[in-house]
C-alpha atoms as one frame of an Amber mdcrd trajectory, in Angstrom:
protein
 -10.641-146.734 104.027 -11.201-145.600 108.049  -9.457-142.278 107.419 -12.281
-139.460 106.952 -12.334-138.429 103.543 -15.605-136.311 102.678 -16.324-135.372
  99.473 -14.017-138.107  97.833 -15.141-141.011  95.539 -13.725-144.307  95.100
 -14.198-146.735  92.170 -12.472-150.015  91.146 -12.438-152.173  87.794 -11.176
-155.810  87.380  -8.372-154.425  85.432  -7.192-151.919  87.731  -6.862-149.343
  85.413  -9.290-146.864  84.333 -12.182-147.556  82.003 -15.183-146.085  79.968
 -17.933-146.711  82.773 -15.552-144.822  85.417 -14.357-142.045  83.151 -18.216
-141.276  82.585 -18.757-141.702  86.313 -16.568-139.011  86.939 -17.578-136.523
  84.608 -21.403-136.859  85.614 -20.866-137.049  89.448 -17.570-135.033  89.769
 -16.685-132.595  87.217 -20.263-131.393  86.266 -21.464-130.689  89.651 -18.362
-129.027  90.753 -18.130-126.479  87.867 -21.636-125.889  86.656 -22.595-123.432
  89.018 -19.619-121.584  88.622 -19.332-121.451  85.047 -22.665-120.548  84.450
 -24.134-119.950  80.883 -20.145-119.859  80.009 -18.786-123.257  78.117 -16.236
-125.118  80.265 -13.318-126.831  78.676 -12.236-130.305  79.630  -8.568-131.063
  78.769  -7.747-135.080  78.230  -5.234-136.861  76.637  -6.344-139.394  73.717
  -6.737-142.526  76.055  -9.912-144.476  74.420 -11.753-144.287  77.242 -12.243
-140.419  77.335 -13.655-140.391  74.118 -16.837-142.819  74.195 -20.182-141.679
  72.737 -21.441-141.518  76.095 -18.988-139.059  77.132 -19.403-136.926  73.961
 -22.932-136.581  73.896 -23.057-135.590  77.744 -20.220-133.144  76.846 -22.482
-131.425  74.113 -25.719-131.551  75.981 -23.916-129.687  79.010 -22.108-127.107
  77.102 -18.511-128.883  77.641 -15.789-128.368  75.404 -13.709-131.634  75.615
 -10.102-130.744  74.353  -7.887-133.923  73.702  -4.224-133.314  73.720  -2.227
-134.625  70.940  -0.508-138.147  71.735   3.045-138.218  73.897   2.754-134.484
  74.823   0.872-134.786  78.349   4.351-133.985  79.928   4.603-130.495  77.921
   0.940-129.503  77.422  -1.051-130.954  80.762  -1.059-128.257  83.669  -1.240
-131.107  86.186   2.062-132.725  85.053   4.361-129.927  84.550   3.192-127.957
  87.716   1.319-129.841  90.392   2.289-133.549  90.254   6.074-132.812  90.889
   5.396-131.296  94.150   2.656-133.870  94.962   5.107-136.685  94.630   7.955
-134.932  96.814   5.425-134.112  99.552   4.118-137.943  99.306   7.574-139.148
  99.816   8.090-136.674 102.667   4.870-137.981 104.476   5.859-141.917 103.771
   9.315-140.827 105.287   7.756-139.540 108.609   5.376-142.648 108.844   8.378
-144.864 108.504  10.578-143.140 110.970   6.852-143.673 113.471   7.950-147.016
 113.384   5.906-148.348 110.369   7.801-150.741 107.889   5.254-151.334 105.158
   2.991-148.712 103.812  -0.077-150.391 102.458  -3.402-149.427 100.883  -5.141
-148.694 104.200  -2.152-145.806 104.828  -2.739-144.288 101.434  -5.914-142.001
 102.079  -4.591-140.560 105.147  -1.402-139.494 103.456  -2.633-138.700 100.198
  -5.447-136.092 101.671  -2.232-134.258 103.625  -0.294-133.863 100.648  -3.045
-133.201  98.272  -3.479-129.784 100.090   0.301-129.185  99.937   0.724-129.630
  96.146  -2.470-128.270  94.948  -2.274-124.411  95.701  -2.930-122.139  93.643
   0.532-120.894  93.113   1.337-124.438  91.224  -1.410-124.559  89.413  -1.176
-120.793  87.418   2.659-121.978  87.436   1.619-125.057  85.508  -1.147-123.415
  83.337   1.305-120.743  82.494   4.566-123.040  81.906   2.204-125.177  79.236
   1.440-121.805  77.333  -2.168-122.041  77.790  -2.778-119.263  79.941  -1.947
-116.512  79.463  -1.410-118.577  75.933   1.793-118.559  74.494   2.953-121.448
  72.462   6.443-120.338  72.284   6.887-121.129  76.142   6.707-124.740  75.518
   9.279-124.672  72.737  11.784-122.743  74.960  12.115-125.876  77.279  12.629
-127.989  73.932  16.477-128.577  73.204  17.174-127.555  69.604  19.232-129.941
  67.426  22.769-129.027  66.719  23.507-127.385  63.295  26.345-130.039  62.190
  26.211-133.209  63.441  29.505-133.916  65.284  30.681-137.415  66.371  32.650
-137.171  69.512  36.312-138.684  69.486  36.889-141.387  71.808  40.162-141.816
  73.879  41.466-144.961  73.143  43.840-144.949  76.133  40.976-144.530  78.205
  39.150-147.465  77.032  42.186-149.590  77.425  42.469-149.008  80.774  40.372
-151.474  82.984  37.853-150.058  85.549  37.969-151.503  88.989  35.372-154.610
  88.766  32.192-154.224  90.713  30.659-157.492  89.775  31.458-161.066  89.409
  31.351-160.757  85.829  33.489-157.775  85.612  35.833-159.533  87.627  36.263
-162.581  85.296  36.651-160.083  82.385  39.392-158.478  84.044  40.740-161.828
  85.028  40.825-163.123  81.339  42.911-159.745  80.528  45.395-160.405  83.240
  46.130-163.774  82.373  46.486-162.983  78.632  49.163-160.471  79.640  50.926
-162.801  82.102  53.225-164.483  79.602  56.219-161.733  80.716  56.170-162.457
  84.531  57.994-165.308  85.845  56.389-168.454  87.390  56.936-167.094  90.884
  54.854-163.892  89.952  52.208-165.705  87.885  51.311-168.081  91.117  51.073
-165.226  93.373  48.794-163.163  90.705  46.902-166.379  90.750  46.352-166.475
  94.173  45.203-162.737  94.450  42.621-163.255  91.455  41.592-166.407  93.502
  40.766-164.744  96.475  39.277-161.696  94.794  36.444-164.480  93.402  35.840
-165.899  96.649  35.321-162.447  98.229  32.646-161.488  95.587  31.015-164.962
  95.949  30.914-164.578  99.704  29.518-161.028  98.913  26.655-162.367  96.672
  25.577-164.903  99.165  25.598-162.439 102.150  23.811-159.759 100.180  20.925
-162.732  98.838  20.555-163.531 102.865  20.449-160.011 103.822  17.632-159.625
 101.203  15.703-162.654 102.611  16.161-161.413 106.154  14.656-158.223 105.345
  11.753-159.703 103.554  11.305-161.987 106.434  11.173-159.073 108.908   9.049
-157.125 106.821   6.355-160.119 106.730   6.954-160.270 110.526   6.462-156.782
 111.509   3.349-156.835 108.942   1.696-159.858 110.935   2.316-158.161 114.231
   0.378-155.291 112.797  -2.542-157.064 111.439  -5.649-156.919 113.148  -7.564
-159.774 114.251 -10.192-160.924 111.239 -12.874-163.408 111.788 -14.225-165.173
 109.043 -16.999-167.806 110.127 -15.382-170.017 112.838 -11.777-169.336 111.434
 -10.131-166.823 113.520  -6.501-164.905 112.555  -5.342-163.896 115.823  -2.971
-161.080 116.478  -0.271-160.247 118.435  -2.434-158.156 120.578  -4.711-160.838
 120.791  -2.172-163.460 121.779  -0.914-161.336 124.635  -4.481-160.724 125.918
  -5.261-164.619 125.666  -2.037-164.642 127.745  -2.923-162.651 130.357  -6.191
-164.040 130.989  -4.631-167.733 131.148  -2.278-166.376 133.706  -4.984-164.698
 135.737  -6.901-167.932 135.525  -4.072-169.937 136.809  -3.111-167.523 139.664
  -7.002-167.704 140.627  -6.942-171.466 140.674  -3.346-171.546 142.730  -5.320
-169.193 145.088  -8.004-171.552 145.291  -5.698-174.485 146.269  -3.914-172.737
 148.884  -7.424-171.679 150.672  -8.361-175.235 150.831  -8.171-177.323 154.509
  -4.917-179.928 154.765  -6.415-183.333 155.009  -6.098-185.205 158.493  -2.971
-187.318 159.098  -3.164-190.909 157.561  -3.731-194.094 159.709  -0.034-195.451
 159.627   1.136-192.102 161.319  -1.364-192.256 164.102  -0.142-195.992 164.926
   3.489-195.202 164.968   3.127-192.280 166.975   0.923-194.413 169.543   3.763
-197.230 169.536   6.391-194.616 170.122   4.478-193.318 173.379   3.718-197.169
 174.433   7.492-197.961 174.250   8.438-194.778 176.420   5.734-195.583 179.369
   7.190-199.335 179.538  10.621-197.783 179.897   9.666-195.453 182.398   8.050
-198.168 184.312  11.097-200.359 184.403  13.163-197.871 185.470  10.764-197.027
 188.658  10.904-200.924 189.534  14.914-200.721 189.398  15.260-197.790 191.626
  12.383-199.381 193.972  14.787-202.577 194.373  17.707-200.271 195.255  19.752
-201.897 192.402  20.214-198.696 190.013  23.781-198.634 190.701  24.330-202.361
 189.314  22.319-202.534 186.355  20.649-200.351 183.354  18.061-200.707 180.935
  19.032-201.689 177.391  17.513-199.888 174.738  16.670-201.982 171.551
């Protein structure tokens, strides 16, 4: 994680679940240092469920040596007897959902592992408040000790078992179909009762049922297309938000790196075109020079002929024909 979390401890396992090594490490590096000085010579109680990794020989020996009372809750009772489950985890989940919603409003479309520590560190401060912790211990009946407090929330079984009566008329009336399967079932019921209709009414009813089936099929196709588009959109946004990762000589380029590469290429092309504009023009080709010389020579010959005609005094009787 890149988010600053001083005092936090991180661990991983091959299965992704906690194991005996992680449990023992948490006991020796987190629980014991944080509670030993405050408890002093008094015993400390550590509550846990009956998960196998919590009752290993190493953990039991460490608890005996350090005056720690390991209290294991009965199976399937943590939702009633564990203070964190009863008083803290509910507000924690609600606060985490609020933080995720704020992240979505900020433009993020996927919440990955890199976001977890930044989100959880904020919601932990909001959820693990003294009031929530005391409320969890009190509702579990542990402090102040009151076992009846737990039994108050458990629904008592009725004195007599009563079987509810079903409304036959309500069962016989069909519901509006919401899926293709329920529509087919309703169609079979309608076709079974069409014997009292004439042929024209049967034909009209058949058209309505066919149109309904086509609408359900088209809706299913559109929903499938929408799911595919949403998936592709999420993947595209995730790719755009992914940073560039270098693995040896291979490189996964991000959208930001692509924009920078385009900008560098545009600057290079602009510099190249500027150099081209600054170059001197080449001298005219030899063919153009020869053509201009020939044209100038013809013009001088024409002027000389006109002068001879004027000198002879015959300019009113003849003219020069230009070919």
